[in-house]
Each structure stands twice: as structure tokens, then as C-alpha cells.
C-alpha positions in Angstrom: 15.8 35.4 6.0 19.4 34.6 4.9 20.7 35.7 8.2 18.3 33.4 10.0 19.3 30.5 7.8 22.9 31.0 8.5 22.3 31.5 12.2 20.4 28.2 12.4 23.0 26.3 10.4 25.7 27.6 12.7 23.8 26.5 15.8 23.3 23.0 14.3 27.0 22.8 13.4 27.9 23.6 17.0 25.6 20.8 18.3 27.0 18.3 15.8 30.7 19.0 16.0 30.7 20.4 12.5 29.1 17.3 10.9 28.9 18.0 7.2 26.3 15.8 5.4 26.6 14.9 1.7 23.0 13.9 1.2 19.7 15.4 2.6 16.7 13.1 2.9 13.1 14.3 3.5 10.8 11.5 4.9 7.1 11.9 4.3 4.0 10.5 5.9 4.5 6.9 7.1 8.1 6.8 5.9 9.9 8.0 9.0 11.1 4.5 9.9 13.8 4.9 7.2 15.7 7.1 9.8 16.2 3.9 11.8 18.5 2.6 9.0 20.9 5.5 9.6 23.9 4.9 12.0 23.0 8.0 13.9 25.6 10.3 15.4 23.3 13.1 16.4 19.6 13.6 16.7 18.0 17.0 17.2 14.3 17.6 17.9 12.8 20.3 15.7 11.5 22.2 18.7 15.0 22.6 20.0 16.4 24.1 16.7 16.3 27.9 16.5 14.1 29.1 13.6 12.7 25.6 12.8 8.9 25.1 12.7 7.4 22.2 14.6 5.8 19.3 12.8 2.1 19.0 13.9 1.1 16.0 11.7 0.6 12.5 13.0 3.3 10.2 11.5 5.9 13.0 11.4 8.2 12.6 14.4 9.9 15.9 14.1 13.6 15.1 14.3 16.8 15.9 12.4 19.0 12.8 12.2 22.7 13.0 11.4 24.8 9.9 10.7 26.1 7.5 8.1 24.2 5.4 5.6 26.1 3.0 3.3 29.3 4.9 4.1 27.9 8.3 3.3 27.3 11.2 5.7 23.6 12.0 5.6 21.0 14.1 7.3 17.4 13.0 7.4 14.3 15.1 8.2 12.1 12.7 10.1 9.0 14.6 9.3 8.4 17.7 7.2 6.3 20.9 7.2 3.3 21.7 5.2 1.5 24.8 4.0 -1.8 23.5 5.4 -0.3 23.6 8.9 -0.5 27.4 8.7 3.2 28.0 8.0 4.3 30.3 5.3 6.1 28.9 2.3 9.3 30.4 3.5 8.9 28.5 6.8 8.0 25.3 5.0 11.2 25.4 3.0 13.5 26.9 5.7 14.9 23.5 6.6 16.0 22.8 3.0 17.8 26.1 3.0 19.6 25.2 6.2 20.6 21.7 4.9 22.2 23.5 1.9 24.2 25.6 4.3 25.3 22.5 6.2 26.8 21.1 3.0 24.3 18.7 1.2 25.1 18.1 -2.4 21.9 16.0 -3.1 18.4 16.0 -1.9 16.2 12.9 -1.7 12.5 13.5 -1.1 9.6 11.1 -0.5 5.9 11.4 0.1 2.7 9.5 0.4 0.3 10.3 -2.5 -2.9 9.5 -4.1 -2.7 7.7 -7.5 -4.3 9.4 -10.5 -2.8 7.2 -13.2 -5.3 4.3 -13.5 -2.4 1.8 -14.0 -1.1 2.5 -10.5 -1.9 0.3 -7.5 -1.8 0.9 -3.8 1.8 0.2 -2.6 3.5 1.2 -5.9 6.6 3.4 -5.9 6.4 6.3 -8.4 9.6 7.9 -9.3 8.8 11.6 -9.8 9.8 12.8 -13.2 8.2 16.3 -13.0 5.7 18.2 -11.0 2.7 20.6 -11.3 2.6 23.2 -8.6 -0.8 24.3 -7.3 0.6 26.0 -4.1 2.0 29.5 -3.7 5.6 29.5 -5.0 8.1 29.6 -2.1 10.3 32.0 -4.1 7.7 34.8 -4.1 9.2 37.8 -2.3 12.8 39.2 -2.2 15.3 36.9 -3.9 18.1 35.5 -1.9 20.7 36.2 -4.6 23.5 34.6 -2.6 21.6 31.3 -2.9 20.2 31.4 -6.4 18.9 33.4 -9.3 15.7 35.5 -9.4 14.2 33.3 -12.2 15.5 29.7 -11.7 15.0 27.2 -14.5 12.9 24.2 -13.6 13.9 21.9 -16.5 15.2 18.6 -15.1 14.2 19.6 -11.6 14.1 15.8 -10.9 17.6 14.8 -11.9 17.6 12.5 -15.0 20.9 10.8 -14.1 19.6 9.9 -10.6 16.3 8.6 -12.2 18.4 6.4 -14.6 20.4 5.1 -11.7 17.2 4.3 -9.8 15.9 2.4 -12.8 19.0 0.3 -13.0 19.0 -0.5 -9.3 15.3 -1.4 -9.3 15.9 -3.9 -12.1 18.7 -5.5 -10.1 16.6 -5.7 -7.0 13.4 -6.7 -8.7 11.6 -3.6 -7.5 8.7 -2.4 -9.7 8.8 1.3 -10.4 6.2 3.6 -11.8 7.1 7.0 -13.3 5.0 10.1 -13.4 4.1 13.7 -12.7 3.3 14.7 -9.1 0.7 17.4 -8.5 1.3 19.4 -5.3 -1.8 20.9 -3.7 -2.4 22.8 -0.5 -4.5 20.2 1.4 -5.5 19.5 4.1 -8.6 18.0 2.5 -8.1 14.9 0.5 -9.0 15.7 -3.1 -12.5 15.3 -4.5 -13.0 13.0 -7.5 -13.6 16.0 -9.7 -10.3 17.4 -8.6 -8.6 14.1 -9.4 -10.1 14.1 -12.9 -8.8 17.7 -13.3 -5.4 16.7 -12.2 -5.4 13.8 -14.7 -6.5 16.1 -17.5 -3.6 18.5 -16.8 -1.1 15.7 -16.9 -0.8 14.5 -13.3 -0.1 10.9 -12.3 -0.2 11.3 -8.5 -1.3 14.0 -6.0 -0.2 15.1 -2.6 0.2 18.0 -0.2 4.0 18.5 0.0 7.4 18.0 -1.7 7.0 20.6 -4.5 8.0 23.6 -2.4 11.1 21.8 -1.1 12.1 20.8 -4.7 11.7 24.4 -6.0 13.9 25.7 -3.3 16.5 23.0 -3.8 16.7 23.7 -7.5 16.9 27.4 -6.8 20.1 26.5 -5.0 21.2 24.1 -7.8 20.9 20.9 -5.7 20.2 17.7 -7.7 16.9 16.1 -6.5 15.5 12.6 -6.6 11.9 12.0 -5.5 9.6 9.1 -4.9 5.9 9.0 -4.2 4.4 6.0 -2.4 1.0 5.4 -3.8 -1.2 5.0 -0.7 -4.7 5.3 -2.3 -6.2 5.5 -5.7 -7.9 8.8 -6.1 -10.3 7.9 -8.9 -11.8 5.0 -7.0 -14.7 5.2 -4.5 -12.2 4.8 -1.5 -12.7 7.2 1.4 -9.5 9.2 2.2 -8.1 8.2 5.6 -4.9 9.5 7.1 -4.4 6.4 9.3 -4.5 4.1 6.2 -2.1 6.4 4.3 0.4 6.0 7.2 -0.1 2.2 7.1 0.3 1.9 3.3 3.3 4.2 3.5 5.1 2.0 6.0 4.4 -1.2 3.9 5.8 0.3 0.7 8.5 2.1 2.6 10.5 -1.1 2.8 11.1 -1.0 -1.0 11.8 2.7 -0.9 14.4 2.2 1.8 16.3 -0.4 -0.3 16.2 1.9 -3.3 17.4 4.9 -1.4 20.2 2.9 0.3 21.6 1.6 -3.0 21.4 5.0 -4.6 23.2 6.7 -1.8 25.8 4.0 -1.7 26.5 4.5 -5.5 26.5 8.3 -5.6 
């Protein structure tokens, strides 16, 4: 696996004239428009990148965008990979491993999620303070000792300093933030109401089908992480889960997320 990671990173460097990003950004469902904010220098389709999976989900364009944002060199994943697409956890997290080899020092992750906390409303931004993993752990199997320890600590897996910075920026920009624990499940079914009640009972504030594997791998490699969930539906209501509406709500709330991410990246 390590050889494949390095091989892919070397191929990308050859295609991008050795571009070395400082920040990696993972854009979730309905949030891909953020990539348009980047002054793009290079754009690579996933299908052209050796070793990369191909995104099969509507709303995930499947491109790696290299460029500058607020004076910083960044790389954005315009679309991610999910366990429910049939990929292994190692395939799901392979791109984050590659981004680390390319040089990122921070990882920003985003997703669309269902609200569990009854104080949340559709369109809210929830800063992820912690997570509960209900998927297979991507570190199961031989440890890549060159990248991280066999038993990585998950305390502060969402960086407290970055969360504090986000809070200060949100106050300046009059952006309302929620804070909470993200529950990562396999999907692809939207959760039942009984499952949402269970998630609430174990301490969850929002639930989705992504993000956690990427964060585990990033922390394995000691990369500071900042994460935001866009609340696109309220799981404990009688609403029917609909992917098209999730994309729509994600795009609406994505405007606030874009402003927050831009300011944070500028001030890193």
C-alpha cells in the first residue's frame, strides 16, 4: 500500500510541476461548488489518477483541484469516496494518504448530514468536535509505520485551536455555528428514526456516511483536522430522506461554509 501511495503521489507531482499544497480540503455532497473559489492551476480527474477510486455518487464531480486560495496553496477533493460504494476502507482513505505525501499540513473536511440534536435546523453549520465511528476502522490490517503508530491516539482529533479560530471568525462574520459529535455510519440507506434515537442516546448530534475514515487516517499521520457538517435534514422529524434535497440544502448552506473556510485558510 505504501508503495502505491508514493507511486500515485509521484505521478501527481509530475502532472502538477511539483505543486506542494499546504492545505487539503475534502468537499462533501452538495459542497463541490467551493472548488470554484480556488484559483486553479491544475485539475485532475480521478479516473486519470493511478490508484484512485472513481466517485460514483451524484453531486461528487470527481476531480482533484490544485491552486491558491487566500494566498495559500491548496488541493481540494471535489467529491469523496464512500464505503457504501463498495470500496475498501483503504481505498476510501487512499486519497488522504496521497495528499499527505504531496505535503499538506492541514486537512479541512465537510459533509452533508442529518441533524440529531433537536436544537439544530436545516441549513445550520455544525463544527465537528468529536466523532463516533460505526464503520470498519481504516487502520485495520498491517500498520504503515512510516506514516504513523500502530495505536494512534484520537484525543483532539478535531483540532481545538482550529475550532477556536472558527468560532472567532464566525462571530466577526455573523455566522451562526452549532457544535457537536458526528456519527459516521456505512449507509447507503438513510437512517431509521430508531437509529437516530440510538445515535442520540450514545451522544451523537448529527449523522452521515463519510468523513470519519478520512479523519482517522489524517490523525494517524498527525495532520490537524477541522470539520464542518451542513445539516441538510432533521433525522428525528417525519421528513423522508431524499438525496436530491440533501444536495440542494448543501449548496445553500455551502455559501456560509465557503466564507468560514476561506477566512480560516487565510489566517493559518
